[in-house]
VMD Tcl script that draws the C-alpha trace (Angstrom):
set ca {
  {9.03 302.14 59.99}
  {10.91 301.75 57.38}
  {14.28 299.91 56.98}
  {17.18 302.10 56.27}
  {18.62 302.46 52.80}
  {21.69 300.96 52.00}
  {23.24 303.98 51.82}
  {22.37 304.65 55.43}
  {23.84 301.30 56.25}
  {27.23 302.62 54.88}
  {26.91 305.95 56.56}
  {26.06 304.53 60.09}
  {29.41 301.90 59.64}
  {31.61 304.25 59.27}
  {30.54 306.48 61.91}
  {31.49 303.72 64.39}
  {34.13 302.83 66.04}
  {36.23 300.47 64.40}
  {38.29 298.38 66.91}
  {41.19 295.96 66.19}
  {41.29 293.35 69.13}
  {44.63 291.10 68.44}
  {44.02 287.60 70.06}
  {40.16 288.04 69.90}
  {39.09 284.65 70.31}
  {40.85 283.97 73.35}
  {40.03 284.34 77.21}
  {40.21 287.84 77.40}
  {39.81 288.97 73.82}
  {36.36 286.97 73.13}
  {35.04 289.52 76.45}
  {36.77 292.57 75.14}
  {34.97 292.03 71.71}
  {31.80 291.23 73.46}
  {32.03 294.28 75.71}
  {32.76 296.92 72.53}
  {29.59 295.78 70.50}
  {27.72 296.47 73.45}
  {29.25 299.71 73.32}
  {28.59 300.14 69.61}
  {31.84 299.15 67.98}
  {32.26 297.49 64.71}
  {35.14 295.21 65.96}
  {37.57 293.12 63.89}
  {38.67 289.94 65.53}
  {42.18 288.59 64.61}
  {43.49 285.27 66.17}
  {45.99 282.39 64.74}
  {44.01 279.91 66.92}
  {46.71 278.67 68.74}
  {44.92 279.16 72.02}
  {42.07 280.94 70.99}
  {39.15 279.47 69.56}
  {36.21 279.99 67.86}
  {33.51 278.44 70.15}
  {34.76 281.46 72.37}
  {33.20 284.42 69.72}
  {30.73 281.83 68.01}
  {28.09 283.94 69.74}
  {28.99 286.96 68.04}
  {29.34 285.99 64.62}
  {25.71 286.98 63.83}
  {26.32 290.63 64.78}
  {26.80 292.46 61.53}
  {29.13 294.53 63.10}
  {31.44 291.55 63.86}
  {34.40 290.01 62.11}
  {36.60 287.12 62.80}
  {40.38 287.28 60.50}
  {42.98 284.08 60.65}
  {46.11 285.62 60.82}
  {49.47 285.71 63.20}
  {50.25 289.09 64.46}
  {53.93 288.25 63.55}
  {52.95 289.13 60.15}
  {52.14 292.43 58.82}
  {48.43 292.65 58.05}
  {46.70 295.99 56.51}
  {43.45 297.19 57.60}
  {41.17 300.58 57.92}
  {40.83 300.78 62.31}
  {40.54 303.73 64.80}
  {42.13 301.93 67.88}
  {43.72 299.00 68.54}
  {43.91 296.20 71.29}
  {46.91 294.45 71.38}
  {46.50 291.28 73.12}
  {47.66 288.35 71.01}
  {50.29 286.17 73.24}
  {50.10 282.84 74.93}
  {49.54 283.75 78.42}
  {49.58 280.91 80.71}
  {52.84 278.96 81.06}
  {51.65 275.59 79.52}
  {51.13 277.55 76.59}
  {53.80 280.28 76.52}
  {56.70 277.45 77.14}
  {55.43 275.10 74.37}
  {57.34 276.87 71.81}
  {59.39 280.31 73.90}
  {60.83 281.54 70.66}
  {57.00 282.19 69.11}
  {56.31 283.46 71.98}
  {58.96 286.23 72.02}
  {58.37 286.44 68.25}
  {54.44 287.45 68.81}
  {55.10 289.99 71.64}
  {58.18 291.62 69.81}
  {57.37 291.60 66.21}
  {53.73 291.33 66.80}
  {53.95 294.48 69.01}
  {55.93 295.87 65.74}
  {53.39 295.39 63.21}
  {50.69 296.24 65.42}
  {52.71 300.10 66.06}
  {52.92 300.54 62.26}
  {49.10 299.54 61.75}
  {48.10 302.05 64.33}
  {50.78 304.80 62.72}
  {49.35 303.54 59.26}
  {45.62 304.43 60.50}
  {46.52 307.79 63.59}
  {44.87 304.80 65.59}
  {45.35 304.56 69.00}
  {47.01 301.46 70.44}
  {46.67 299.02 73.42}
  {49.25 296.83 75.20}
  {48.07 294.10 77.17}
  {50.96 293.59 79.38}
  {51.21 291.42 82.36}
  {52.55 291.58 85.87}
  {55.04 289.02 85.01}
  {57.29 292.51 83.86}
  {58.00 292.95 88.00}
  {58.80 288.56 87.93}
  {59.66 287.96 91.26}
  {59.17 291.04 93.28}
  {61.39 292.50 96.59}
  {58.51 295.13 96.43}
  {55.06 294.86 98.34}
  {52.58 295.54 96.53}
  {53.46 296.21 93.06}
  {53.62 300.29 91.59}
  {54.24 300.80 88.39}
  {57.52 302.86 89.16}
  {58.91 299.54 90.28}
  {61.25 298.05 87.46}
  {61.10 294.61 88.54}
  {62.71 291.70 89.59}
  {63.50 288.73 86.28}
  {65.32 286.43 85.23}
  {66.36 286.60 81.59}
  {67.26 283.22 80.80}
  {64.69 281.09 83.37}
  {61.88 279.06 81.67}
  {59.48 281.88 82.02}
  {61.94 284.27 80.50}
  {60.09 284.29 76.94}
  {56.70 285.38 78.20}
  {58.19 288.37 80.63}
  {61.15 289.88 78.22}
  {59.20 289.46 75.46}
  {56.22 291.57 77.15}
  {58.85 294.00 78.95}
  {60.19 294.88 75.07}
  {57.13 295.04 74.12}
  {56.40 298.18 76.54}
  {59.87 299.58 75.55}
  {58.87 299.54 71.95}
  {55.60 301.16 72.51}
  {57.24 304.02 74.62}
  {59.95 303.89 71.86}
  {57.54 304.55 69.22}
  {55.21 307.41 70.82}
  {58.56 309.35 71.58}
  {60.12 308.83 68.00}
  {57.07 308.55 65.80}
  {54.19 310.01 68.10}
  {52.60 306.86 68.84}
  {49.36 307.03 70.41}
  {49.86 304.28 72.99}
  {48.35 303.26 76.27}
  {49.69 299.76 78.33}
  {48.22 297.95 81.14}
  {49.79 295.23 83.05}
  {47.25 292.93 83.65}
  {47.41 290.60 87.50}
  {46.13 287.19 87.57}
  {42.48 287.37 85.62}
  {40.04 284.26 85.85}
  {36.38 283.98 84.75}
  {34.36 281.94 82.07}
  {35.86 281.12 79.19}
  {39.27 280.08 80.53}
  {40.88 276.89 79.26}
  {40.49 273.92 81.41}
  {43.91 272.92 80.75}
  {45.52 276.24 80.48}
  {47.97 275.78 83.90}
  {46.57 278.64 85.31}
  {46.05 278.17 88.70}
  {42.21 279.00 89.85}
  {41.27 276.79 86.35}
  {43.39 273.92 87.53}
  {41.72 274.29 90.97}
  {38.25 274.31 89.87}
  {38.26 271.59 87.06}
  {40.07 268.99 90.08}
  {37.94 270.10 92.07}
  {34.86 269.20 89.69}
  {36.63 265.70 89.10}
  {37.05 264.88 92.38}
  {40.85 264.93 91.85}
  {43.48 266.18 94.57}
  {44.12 269.98 93.99}
  {47.76 270.32 93.38}
  {49.29 273.37 95.30}
  {53.07 274.04 94.48}
  {55.65 274.53 96.90}
  {54.19 274.99 100.90}
  {51.24 277.08 99.04}
  {52.18 280.35 101.16}
  {52.54 282.11 98.48}
  {50.21 284.99 97.46}
  {48.24 285.90 93.98}
  {45.98 288.69 93.35}
  {43.07 287.53 91.43}
  {40.72 289.77 89.18}
  {37.09 288.51 87.70}
  {37.48 288.76 83.70}
  {34.48 291.63 84.05}
  {36.03 294.21 86.02}
  {39.42 293.84 83.90}
  {37.51 294.27 80.54}
  {36.37 297.41 82.36}
  {39.31 298.64 83.04}
  {40.58 297.92 79.66}
  {37.91 299.56 77.87}
  {38.35 302.64 80.31}
  {42.13 302.97 80.04}
  {41.87 303.10 76.05}
  {39.19 305.87 75.88}
  {41.11 308.04 78.87}
  {42.15 311.15 78.13}
  {45.39 311.24 79.74}
  {47.72 314.38 80.60}
  {51.22 314.91 79.46}
  {53.33 311.83 78.48}
  {51.23 307.90 78.90}
  {52.09 305.53 81.42}
  {51.44 302.10 81.85}
  {48.57 301.00 84.46}
  {48.61 298.13 87.21}
  {45.18 296.21 86.58}
  {43.89 293.60 89.08}
  {42.07 292.88 92.13}
  {44.27 293.74 95.25}
  {42.42 291.27 97.67}
  {45.11 288.80 98.19}
  {45.37 285.01 98.88}
  {47.66 282.27 99.48}
  {47.41 279.28 97.39}
  {45.84 277.05 99.89}
  {43.53 279.61 101.14}
  {42.34 279.78 96.96}
  {42.68 275.79 96.57}
  {39.92 275.23 100.21}
  {38.05 278.13 98.95}
  {37.57 276.38 95.71}
  {36.57 272.87 97.74}
  {34.16 274.73 99.62}
  {32.58 276.33 97.14}
  {32.52 273.26 94.51}
  {31.18 271.17 97.63}
  {34.19 268.76 96.17}
  {35.46 265.71 98.37}
  {39.30 266.65 96.97}
  {42.03 267.10 99.08}
  {45.49 268.56 98.72}
  {48.35 267.48 97.63}
  {51.86 269.55 97.40}
  {54.29 269.67 94.66}
  {57.69 271.45 93.97}
  {57.32 275.24 93.29}
  {58.02 275.58 89.77}
  {61.65 277.19 88.84}
  {60.95 281.35 88.90}
  {57.82 281.32 90.41}
  {56.85 284.56 92.19}
  {56.32 284.38 96.10}
  {54.41 286.93 95.93}
  {51.83 289.30 93.47}
  {49.54 291.67 94.45}
  {48.71 295.32 92.78}
  {49.19 298.66 93.71}
  {46.09 299.85 91.75}
  {45.99 303.71 93.04}
  {47.36 305.18 89.86}
  {44.52 303.95 87.54}
  {41.97 304.57 90.39}
  {42.96 308.30 90.47}
  {43.93 308.80 87.10}
  {41.29 306.89 85.36}
  {38.91 306.29 87.88}
  {38.66 302.67 88.03}
  {38.53 299.94 90.78}
  {37.36 296.33 90.69}
  {33.73 295.42 92.16}
  {33.77 291.90 91.98}
  {34.90 290.12 95.38}
  {36.80 286.96 94.69}
  {33.94 284.36 96.20}
  {31.79 286.01 93.90}
  {33.61 285.33 90.64}
  {34.91 282.20 91.66}
  {31.04 281.19 91.98}
  {30.41 282.18 88.21}
  {33.34 280.47 87.40}
  {32.68 277.39 88.78}
  {29.42 277.69 87.12}
  {30.99 277.93 84.00}
  {33.47 275.02 84.26}
  {30.09 272.36 85.54}
  {29.25 273.03 81.71}
  {32.57 272.25 80.12}
  {34.35 269.87 82.55}
}
mol new
graphics top color blue
foreach p $ca { graphics top sphere $p radius 0.5 }
foreach p [lrange $ca 0 end-1] q [lrange $ca 1 end] { graphics top cylinder $p $q radius 0.2 }
display resetview
């Protein structure tokens, strides 16, 4: 069979869906880039590499449909794209509290810049929001209709309020300028390519267990979280982006409603790593939520998504990854 001519290759390139992923070299972004390439899209990965890493996307660099641009979303950029996944923002307390003002700028100014880019291109845009918009919830589990219980001036507020403001911007751009928007509220997600020092509980526990250190549990360990494996989360994001909704857009909770206490999770990690580690306790951080579990009935009914990877299976895959880097 003859190789495609240059004209044919150019034609095929422009026939493909061109997708921008901001924060594309991060934990979630790199998995999303990978999935989109598998689906046949041309993918532009935009990242300032504050928390992202070229290592996360190194295996994609030989793909002719993949491009990496070093850029900060706080600054405007011009590109030709059909879809935008806006994931750019530090997502762990260690990272987003490092420079809280920059964290707010990333959510707000970055969101504005990406919305303007979407309008310029007539592109659909998805905002990666967070369960942190619910704060320390007084409603359990949390449905999308719950407005939250959030401290606007706490140490975590740069992230919580930045994401809440970004959601406001997206809906106002839709109402006033006709932006084609999608919003997902991401609950705790874990899996390969998490940064070993990002301060999140799953990576903390696995790294400590593999090193034979005490697993540090904050508070008394009875606070709960729900953990979604990264493959499930990426499937949800792609499904929501390509969902043709009826009527006004709405945010969707994305997560696994399987709920665990921190003590349960610590004991599970110790068992799965066959570690000799013990559990120690530290004071509970400021504004740390007591419980967090998504109501995912809306995305299940309207988009047809549900998680398929249980926590123990996802932890086994994550532990296998961390053994290679710890």
